[in-house]
C-alpha positions in Angstrom: 90.1 126.6 12.8 86.6 125.9 14.2 86.3 123.3 17.0 83.5 120.8 16.8 80.6 121.6 19.1 79.1 119.2 21.6 75.7 119.9 20.0 75.5 118.6 16.5 73.0 121.1 15.1 75.7 122.8 13.0 77.0 119.5 11.7 73.5 118.3 10.7 72.8 121.7 9.0 76.0 121.5 7.1 75.3 117.9 6.0 71.8 118.9 4.9 73.2 119.8 1.4 74.1 117.0 -1.0 77.1 119.0 -2.4 78.6 119.3 1.1 78.0 115.6 1.7 79.8 114.8 -1.6 82.7 116.9 -0.5 82.9 115.1 2.8 82.8 111.8 1.0 85.7 112.9 -1.3 87.7 114.1 1.6 87.1 110.8 3.4 88.0 108.7 0.4 90.8 110.7 -1.1 92.3 112.9 1.5 92.8 116.6 1.4 91.7 118.7 -1.5 91.3 122.3 -2.7 88.3 124.3 -3.8 89.6 124.2 -7.4 89.9 120.4 -7.3 86.3 120.0 -6.0 84.9 122.6 -8.5 86.4 120.5 -11.3 84.2 117.6 -10.2 81.0 119.6 -9.5 78.6 121.4 -11.8 79.0 124.6 -9.8 81.5 127.5 -9.7 84.6 127.5 -7.6 83.1 130.4 -5.6 80.1 128.2 -4.8 82.4 125.4 -3.7 84.2 127.9 -1.5 81.0 128.8 0.2 80.2 125.1 0.8 83.7 124.6 2.2 83.3 127.6 4.6 80.0 126.1 5.9 81.7 122.7 6.5 84.6 124.4 8.2 82.2 126.5 10.4 80.6 123.2 11.5 84.0 121.8 12.4 83.8 119.1 9.8 86.8 120.2 7.8 89.9 122.3 8.4 91.7 124.4 5.8 95.4 125.2 5.7 96.9 127.7 3.3 99.7 126.4 1.1 100.9 128.9 -1.4 97.9 130.4 -3.1 95.6 127.5 -2.4 93.8 126.4 0.7 93.9 122.6 1.2 91.0 121.2 3.2 91.0 118.0 5.2 88.3 116.1 7.0 88.0 116.4 10.8 86.1 113.2 11.7 85.8 114.3 15.4 82.7 116.4 14.6 81.1 113.4 12.8 81.9 111.1 15.8 80.5 113.6 18.3 77.3 113.8 16.2 77.0 110.1 15.8 77.4 109.7 19.6 74.7 112.3 20.2 72.3 110.4 17.9 73.2 107.1 19.5 72.4 108.5 23.0 69.0 109.6 21.8 68.4 106.3 20.1 69.3 104.5 23.3 66.8 106.6 25.3 64.0 105.9 22.8 64.8 102.2 22.9 64.6 102.2 26.7 61.4 104.1 26.6 59.8 101.8 24.1 61.1 98.7 26.0 59.4 100.1 29.2 56.2 100.6 27.3 56.4 97.1 25.8 57.0 95.7 29.3 54.1 97.6 30.7 51.7 96.5 28.0 52.8 92.9 28.5 52.1 93.1 32.2 48.6 94.4 31.6 47.7 91.4 29.4 
């Protein structure tokens, strides 16, 4: 099981594909699922779905657990939360910088 990284690059790369985003949405809405279940809902092969699941697992977004012959995948929201926090911190810095610029320009008038 891969732990989420403090740096969100792997998460953003994993979420750069619409199929992986769709899988994340399904896991979020419906709970755990298998590659076979996802492949039945997608226009791609089970093997392609498995590759997408491995990418999501490597990014720490999902975790798989073997049950019999199938692996059930579940969402690990911590990686999304860490990435959202990372984005919010950068947004806050930009907001502060822009506010300082606005204040400076207002003082010059």
